[in-house]
C-alpha positions in Angstrom: 31.2 20.4 31.8 28.7 17.6 32.2 26.7 16.4 29.2 23.5 18.3 29.1 25.1 21.4 30.8 23.4 24.7 30.1 24.4 28.0 31.6 22.3 29.3 34.4 24.3 32.6 34.5 25.2 34.4 31.2 27.8 37.2 31.6 28.3 39.7 28.8 30.9 42.3 28.3 29.6 45.5 26.6 32.1 47.2 24.3 33.2 45.0 21.5 30.9 42.2 22.6 27.4 43.7 22.7 28.3 46.9 21.0 30.4 47.4 17.8 33.6 49.4 17.9 33.7 52.5 15.7 36.7 51.9 13.4 39.8 53.9 14.3 38.5 55.1 17.6 38.0 54.0 21.2 34.2 54.4 21.0 31.4 52.0 20.3 28.0 52.5 18.6 25.3 52.6 21.2 23.2 50.1 19.2 22.4 46.5 19.8 21.6 44.3 16.8 18.1 42.7 16.8 19.7 39.2 16.6 21.7 39.8 19.8 18.8 41.3 21.6 16.6 38.3 20.7 19.2 35.8 21.7 19.6 37.5 25.1 15.9 37.4 25.7 15.7 33.7 24.7 18.3 33.0 27.5 16.2 35.0 30.0 13.0 33.2 28.8 14.8 29.9 29.6 15.4 31.1 33.1 19.1 32.1 32.8 20.3 35.1 34.8 21.9 37.7 32.5 24.5 40.0 34.0 26.6 42.7 32.2 30.2 43.0 33.3 32.2 46.0 32.0 35.0 48.4 32.5 32.4 51.1 32.2 31.1 53.1 35.2 27.7 52.1 36.5 26.0 55.1 34.9 27.7 54.1 31.6 26.1 50.6 31.8 22.5 51.4 32.8 21.6 52.7 29.3 22.9 49.5 27.7 20.7 47.5 30.1 17.9 49.7 28.9 18.8 49.1 25.2 18.7 45.4 25.8 15.4 45.6 27.6 16.6 43.4 30.4 14.5 44.6 33.3 11.2 42.8 33.4 9.9 44.0 36.7 12.9 42.8 38.7 16.1 44.4 39.7 19.1 43.3 37.8 22.7 42.9 38.9 25.6 44.6 37.1 29.4 44.5 37.5 31.0 47.9 36.7 34.5 49.4 36.8 36.1 46.1 36.1 34.7 44.5 39.2 35.3 47.3 41.7 31.6 48.2 41.7 28.7 45.8 42.0 25.2 47.3 41.6 21.5 46.7 41.2 19.3 48.4 38.6 16.7 49.9 38.3 17.0 52.1 40.2 20.8 52.3 40.2 22.1 51.3 43.6 25.7 50.5 44.5 25.8 47.2 46.6 29.5 46.9 46.9 32.5 49.1 46.1 36.2 48.4 46.5 38.5 51.4 46.8 42.3 51.9 47.0 45.0 54.5 47.1 46.1 55.1 43.5 48.4 58.1 44.0 51.7 56.3 43.8 50.8 54.2 40.7 49.4 57.3 38.9 52.6 59.3 39.6 54.7 56.4 38.3 52.8 56.3 35.0 52.8 60.1 34.6 56.6 60.1 35.2 56.9 58.2 31.9 53.8 59.7 30.1 53.7 63.3 31.5 51.0 64.4 29.0 48.7 61.5 29.7 45.1 62.3 30.8 43.8 61.0 34.1 40.1 60.5 35.1 38.2 59.3 38.1 34.5 58.6 38.1 32.1 61.0 39.8 29.2 58.7 40.3 25.9 59.7 38.8 27.5 62.8 37.2 30.4 61.8 35.0 34.2 62.1 35.6 36.7 64.4 37.1 39.6 64.7 34.6 42.9 66.4 34.2 42.1 67.4 30.7 39.6 66.8 27.9 39.4 63.1 26.7 38.8 62.3 23.1 35.1 62.9 22.2 32.8 60.0 23.1 35.3 58.0 25.3 33.8 59.0 28.6 30.1 59.4 29.5 28.5 62.2 31.5 29.9 65.6 32.5 33.6 66.3 32.7 35.0 68.4 35.5 38.7 69.4 35.0 40.9 69.4 38.1 44.4 68.5 39.2 46.0 65.0 39.6 46.5 65.6 43.3 42.9 66.3 43.8 41.8 63.3 41.7 43.9 60.7 43.7 44.0 62.6 47.0 41.4 60.1 48.5 40.6 56.4 47.9 39.0 55.6 44.5 37.5 52.5 42.9 39.2 53.0 39.5 41.5 55.4 37.7 41.7 55.8 33.9 45.0 56.9 32.3 44.8 57.8 28.6 47.6 58.9 26.3 46.3 59.6 22.8 49.9 59.9 21.5 50.8 56.4 22.7 49.9 52.8 21.7 48.3 49.9 23.6 51.7 48.1 23.3 53.4 51.1 25.0 51.1 50.8 28.0 51.4 47.0 28.2 55.2 47.3 28.3 54.9 50.2 30.8 52.8 48.2 33.2 55.2 45.2 33.1 58.2 47.5 33.6 56.8 49.5 36.5 55.0 46.7 38.3 52.6 49.3 39.7 52.8 48.1 43.3 49.6 48.3 45.3 47.3 48.2 42.2 46.1 45.9 39.4 45.9 47.3 35.9 44.5 46.4 32.5 45.2 48.0 29.1 42.4 48.5 26.6 42.2 48.6 22.8 43.8 52.0 22.7 46.5 53.5 25.0 44.1 53.3 27.9 45.0 51.9 31.3 42.6 51.1 34.1 44.1 51.0 37.5 42.1 49.0 40.2 42.6 47.6 43.7 44.7 44.5 44.0 42.7 41.3 43.3 39.7 43.1 41.9 38.5 42.0 38.4 35.3 41.2 36.7 35.7 37.7 38.1 35.8 38.9 41.7 32.7 41.1 41.1 30.8 38.2 39.5 31.6 35.9 42.3 29.7 38.3 44.6 26.7 38.4 42.2 26.7 34.6 41.7 26.6 34.0 45.4 23.5 36.2 45.8 21.8 34.5 42.8 22.5 31.0 44.2 24.7 29.9 41.3 28.4 29.4 40.8 31.2 29.6 38.3 30.4 26.1 37.2 27.0 27.4 36.0 28.3 30.4 34.1 29.0 31.3 30.5 30.9 34.5 29.8 31.6 36.3 26.5 34.2 39.1 26.1 36.9 40.5 23.9 39.4 42.6 25.9 42.2 42.2 28.3 39.9 43.1 31.2 37.9 39.9 30.4 40.8 37.5 31.0 40.0 36.7 34.6 36.3 36.5 33.9 36.9 34.0 31.0 39.1 31.9 33.3 36.6 31.9 36.1 33.5 30.6 34.4 32.8 27.1 33.2 32.7 28.3 29.6 34.6 31.4 28.6 34.1 32.5 25.0 36.2 35.1 23.1 34.7 37.3 20.4 36.0 36.7 16.9 38.0 39.9 16.8 39.6 39.5 20.2 43.4 39.7 20.5 45.4 36.5 20.8 46.0 36.9 24.5 42.2 36.8 25.1 41.6 33.9 22.6 44.3 31.9 24.3 42.5 31.7 27.7 39.0 31.1 26.2 37.4 27.7 25.8 36.0 28.7 22.4 35.9 31.6 20.0 32.6 32.9 18.5 32.0 35.2 15.5 33.0 38.8 15.6 30.8 41.5 17.1 29.9 42.7 13.5 28.7 39.1 12.9 26.6 39.0 16.1 29.0 36.7 17.9 26.9 36.8 21.1 23.9 35.6 19.2 25.9 32.8 17.6 27.2 31.5 21.0 23.8 31.8 22.8 22.1 29.9 20.0 24.1 26.8 21.1 22.3 26.8 24.4 19.0 28.6 24.1 
């Protein structure tokens, strides 16, 4: 980065970055600290574009945008479903969506984890699921159906969750199976997101940046999970949260404070 560089695009993950994890669960508190909110608004006041990029569905992201108070009379960009969906808000409008055939990959995973739960987003409503997910892990209404019905047509993302397994189990499973025809990312719990090949937060952000007239060289991104790896590599300055796993910290240009210590505010204060 050149001397005097300052980000024109600020990209923020949500869970574990803007929102604190609830200890011992795969859920986050739907609260943003005053320090983080003020820091984000300072960046906007300085003319930076602020974009949220998450593994969440679009409707799971809009309320966080509301919590931050980001919309000031203009429509914002968001990257949802780990890059498979790019949207504007408010009102919520899908601008781009990438879909794929997930049926083979899902069957491969279920062959080794037959009791795992499967979910596919039902936009604007909630999720179609094969069984009840742990409370608070999915937003919106849940409609129980069969695996065949869930993956019988192209989808933008599939969630596979096995409460009886560990994240390490799923990491090893993904490496072992290869999961041809899909990309995948494992979360903090035994949670696997399946997505189209080549789709990530970085690919979604590239579309947004092009529309905004900025590039990766103008961008700062902050995240904490495996689904942030491509994003942190893509931007000029990728920053890992203090509690991020070693795999994420290793690709980052720097490490900020933890989410409990308002790491986003600490990093943004360097620039705004």
